[in-house]
N, C-alpha and C positions, 0 to 999 in steps of 0.2 A: 682832798675834797674834789679836786678836778677828776681824779680817777673814779671816784664814787659817782660823780655826775655823769661821766661818760658811760659807766655801767648802767646807771638808771635809764639814760636815753636809749642805750642798746637793748634794754629790757622791753621797751615798748615796741609794738608790732610795726608802727610806721618807721621807727628808727632802723630796725633790722632790714626792711625793704630798701631803704635809701642807701644803706651801706652795701648791700649785696648787688644792686643794679649797677653800681659804679666799679665793681671789681673787674680785673682784666679778663676773667673768663666770660662774663656777660658782654663785655665790649667786643671780644673776638666773635662770639656767637652772633651778635648784631651785625657785625661787618659781613660775615659769610651769608647771613640771611639776606641782607640787601644785595650782595653780589649775586646770589642765586637768582633772585627776582630779576635783576638787571640782565643777566646773561640769558635767562629764559625769554624775556621780551625781545632781546636782541636776536636770539636764535630764530624766533618766530618771524621777525622782520626780514632777516637776511636769507632765510631758507626759501623765501618766495622769489628772490632775485639771484640767488647763487647759481652757478653753472653746475650741470650734472657731473658726476665723477666720470673718469675716462672709460671705465668699464661699462657703466650704464649708458653712457653716450654712444659708444660703439654698438651696443646691442640694439639701440633705437634706430640705427641707420637702415634705410630701405635697401632692398636687394640690389638695385642697380648701382648704388653707391658702394656697397660691399664688393660687388663685382669689379668696380673700377679700382678699389683698394687691392684686390687680389692680383691684378696685373701690374701694380706699382711696386717699386722697390726703393728702400731708403738709401740715400747717398750721404755719407758723413762729411760735413764741411766744418771749417774753422774760421772764425773772424780774427782771432788772436790766440797766441799760445796759452795765455793765462785764462782764457774763457772756455767754458764747456763746449763740446761739439754741437753742431746744429744738424739734425737729420732732415734732409730734404727729400721728398718723395717724387719719383719720376715714373710716368706711365710710358712704356716703350712698346711700339708696334712696328711691324714690317721687317723686311729682310735686312740683315746687318751689313751686307755688302753693297747696298744701294745708296742713292743720295739721301742725306740725313736732314730732316727738317726739325728744328727745335722751336717749340711754341711756348711763349711766356704770357701769362694771363694778366689782366688788370686788377685794380683795387677791388676788394671784396669778392673776387671771383677765385677760381682755382683750376687745376688741370682737368677737373671733371667737366667743366664747360666745353672742353675741346674733345669730348669723348667721340662725337660723331665725326669730327674732322680727322682725328688720328686714325680712326678705322677706315675712313674713306681714302685717305692718303695711302694707307697700308695696302688697300685693294688695288691701288695704282702702282704697286711695286716701289713705294717710297717709304723709307724708315721715318717714322714720326715719333717724336719724344715730347711729351707735355710735362712740365715741371710745376710742382706746387712751391711757390716762393715761400720764404719763412713766414710763419704765423698763418698761412693760408692752407686750405685743404687739410692734408694729413701731415704736413711738415711741422717741425718744432718752431716755437717762437724764438726770438733773439734774446729773451730774458731781460729786456729793459722794463723797469717799473717806474711809474710816475711819482710815487711817494707821497700822495695826497692823504688827507685825513681819512677819507672813506676807504682808501686802500689799506690803511693801518687797521681800521675797524674790521674790514674783511679778513685781514690776516689774523687778528685776535680770534675771530669767530672760527676760522678754519683750524687754528692751533687747538682751541678748546674742543672742537668737534673730533679731531684726530687723536689728541693726546689726553683728553679728559679734563674735567673741571679743576681738579686739584693738582694738575701738572705744574701750573704756575706757582702754586704755594710751595710745592716741593723744590722748585728751582730757587725760590726766594730763600728757603732754609739752607740749601746747599751752597748757593753762590752769593747770597746776601744782596741780590739785585732783582729788580722786577723785569722779567723777560719781555713783558708786553710794552715796555717803554722804548724798545728798539724799533723804530720806524724804518721801513725800507728806504734805501738811498734813492735820491732823485737822480735820474740819468742826466748826464751832462748835455746830451743832445738827442733829438729824435733820430730814430732809425732812418737812414737816408739811402739814396740811390747808390752811393759809394759802397755801402755794405752789401746791397743786393747785387751790384755788379761783381764784387769779389766772389760772392757765393755762386753766381752764374758761371763764372770762369772755372771754379773748382768742380762744379757738376760736369761741365763739358770735358774737362781734363780727366776726371775720374772715370767717366763712361767712355772715353775715347771717341768722342763724337766729331771732333774737328776734322776737316772744315765743315761748317754747318750752314744751312740756309735758315737764317734767324727770322722768326715771326714774332712781332711785338704788338700786343693788343693793349689799347687803352693806356693806362698809366705806366705800363712796363717800358715805355719808350726811353725814358731817361736812364734807367738802370741798364737796359740793353745797349744804349748808346755809349755809356761809360766803358762797358766791357769791350765793345767793338773798337773804340778809340785806342784801347790798350793793346789789343791783339787783332788788328785788321787782317792779318794773314790767315787767321782761323775762321774767317767768314767768307762764304761764297756769294751770298746775296742777303738782302734785307727786305722784309715785307712788313708794312705798317697797316694795321687794321684799326681804323677809327682811333688813332693814337694822338692824344693830347696830354703831354707830360703832367701839367699842373691841374688838369680839369677832368677827373675821372667821371664816368657816367653815373656811378652809384653815389647817392647823396650821403656820404659818410658822416656828415655833421649831425644827422639825426641820431646816430648811435651814441653820440656824446651827450645828448640831452638826458638829464636824470628822469627816471621813470619811463619816459617816452621811448628811449632807446631799447630798454629791456622789454617794453610792451611790444615793439615791432618784432623783436626776435622771438618772442613767445607766441605770437599770433601767426598762424599759417596764412590766414586771409590777408592780414595787413602786409606781411612781407611779400607775398605773391603780387599784391597790388602795387607795391613799391617798385618791384622789378619790372612789371609791365609798364609802369609810368615812366621810368627813367632809363631802363637798360634794354629790354626786349619786349615788344608789345604782344608777342605771341608765344612767350616762353611757356612750356608745359608746366602744369601744376606740380607734377612729380619732380621736375627739375628744380623748380623754385623751392620746394620743400627740402631737397638735397642741399641747396646753397644755404638755406636757413640753418639746417642742422650743422653744417660745417662752420658757420659763424658762431654757433652756440657752444662749440667745444671750449674747453678751458683755454683762455687767452685769445680766443678768436676775435671777439669784438675789440678787445684792447689792442690786438695786433693791427687791425684795420685803422684805428685811430692813430696809432703810433706811426704807421707807414704814411698815412695821409698828411701828417704834420711835417714829414720829411720831403714832400713833393716840392719841386722847384717850378713855380709858375712862370719864371722868367727864362726858362730853358728855350733856346733858340734852335729849332730843328734845322733851319737853313744854314746857320753858321756851322753847326756840327756836320751837316752833310757835305759842306765844302772843305772841311778840314783835311789835312794831309792823311793819306791812307784810307779815307772814307769816301772821298769824291769819286774814286774809280769803281766803287761797288755798284752792282745793279740794284735798283730799288723798284719795288712794287708798292703802290699805295691803294688800298681797298677801302672804300668809304660808302656809308649808307646813303642811298637815294630816297629813303622812306622816312627820314627824320625831319627835323625842322630845316627851313631854308638857311637859317644862320649856320647850322652845323654843316650843311652841304657846301656853303661858301667857305667854311673853314677847311674842308677837305681840298678844295681847289687851291687855297693859299698854301697849304702844306705841300701839295704836289708841285706847285710852281717854285717853291723854295728849294726843292731838291733837284740838282742838275740831271736832266734826262731821265726822270722817274716815269715809270709806266703807271698809269692811273686808270682805275676801273671802279665803277659804282657796283654795289651789290644790293639785293632786295631785303636784307635783314635790318635789324636795329643796331644799337651801339654795342650790343653783345651779339654779333651776327652768328657766332659759332653755335648759338642756341637755336635760332630760328632759320638759319640758312647754312647749316654746316656743310652739306654736300656741295653747295654752290661755292662756298669759300674754298673747300678742299680742291675743287676742280680748277679754280683760278690759280691757286698756289702750285698745283701739279703742272699746269700748263706753263707757268712762269719758270719753274725749276727745270722742266724738260727742255726749255728753249735755250738754256745756258750750256756751255761746254761741260763735259763730265768732270767731276772731281777726281783727282788722282790720289790714290792711297797705296801705300805699301803695308802689307799686313804680315806680321811675324808672330810665331808662337812663343809665348813666355810662360812656362809652368802651366801648360794646357789652357792658357787664356789668350785670346786674340787681342793684340794691342795694336791699335791703329797708329801708324806713324804718318803725320801730316806732311804733305809735300806742297810747297807754295805753288799756286796756280796763277799764271799770267792773266790779267784782266783786259789786255789790249784788244783781243778779239771780241770780247763781250762789249767793250766800250764802242767799238766800231759798229757792232751789230745794232746797238741801241740808237746810235746816231742815225743810221739808215731808217730805222723804224720811226724815229721821232720826226725826221724830215717828211716822211710819207704821210703820217697820220696826225700831225700837229693841228690841222684845221678842225678836227672833230672834238677838241677838248670842251668847248662851250656849247655842246648840244643840249637838248632838253633833258635835264637830269631826272625827270619823272618817268621817262620811258624805261623800257627794259634795260637792265645793266649791260653796258658794252664797254670795250676797252678803248682807252685814250692814251696818248703819249704827250708828255710835256717836255719841252726843251727850253734852253735859255736860262737866264739868271734873274733873280729878283732881290731887292734890298732885304737885308736881315730884318726880322720882325719877331715880336713876341706872339704868344698864342692867344692873347686877348684876355678878357676878364669875364667872370660870371659863369653860370651853369649853361651848358650847351644842350638843352633838352628841347 
């Protein structure tokens, strides 16, 4: 009777429909239908905020940026044996047998910002090398991932885009697990100045640059300071250009704001306005566009946020400058006389904290290499030429010139700066709104932090 009743129910049209829609086949079809709709909507959303591919991004670069790339070369560096290498790009100008100046850019900038400076130094018979720090310019990122929910969503989208919609289903059949459940691991710590200092040292060693005249701009101060403290014998002099370790000129926090950060990087007008407001008031529109495109590369924005989180606001430039092996180095501090009074006062404090530092104002902004490149290059060249010549022994090794560094005594340099300091100390506190002129600071000052807040 039961079998008969089931047969009778199955004979009715409604009964057949009820049984068929609950079959495994229709369940699977429903799942893939919903998944297709979800992925399509997700693709439409993420395509508007995703970064361009490396090939399309490079083809979109302006001619001056491609020209800068053509004179740069990759240097392979390593943070640890178990990590993949990091290619760091360096633009190299000038005669190889002359004094060598190494320029390191600040946060959200790149070696491209020094294009006028390195050409001007080269014309003055000085070898100038500008490096793209990791994640900046044309250099690789350090491979740290934040591991948040949205990073996982982006990863799923890119996997589907590259490998196809049914790739995940094939992996489930073959391995019995869902490949999309594997979220990226959260890095244990933000990329810090220790990492950058290690890479700076490897670049100098690989290119045979030492001893170098090191130029540190903006947030590059701490990373450069770490390398100098480790190998003071490889440094001939140090130049600080508007350098505050924990307070970069670029307002990096905006890039971390959802929607707004992507909007800034997608808009030429917004980004150019942001640079003029915070970094360089007279930056050329073409230069601003080049910086925007460099930040739009894959990992560019994420690299800025990662490096910014690793900045040390409590770094004490005075304590470092008085440390063993550093206090005998010649220092030049270049500071903007055209920014805010608060920023000008900060420059004075930095110069006073460094024993016998030479101090000069310049007419540019906080990225002076953009709007006062020739002026900056002239000051650096004059400073370098005033020091005793670096001594090197060059030998041929498999047709490659390898520079063998010879330690140079700093006693003569120290004596020279003491004389200049005693002669010109009275001019330090002149009117800073006048044309830039050179000042000298001697004496000591209590250790201090670099303060709080944005210095705009």
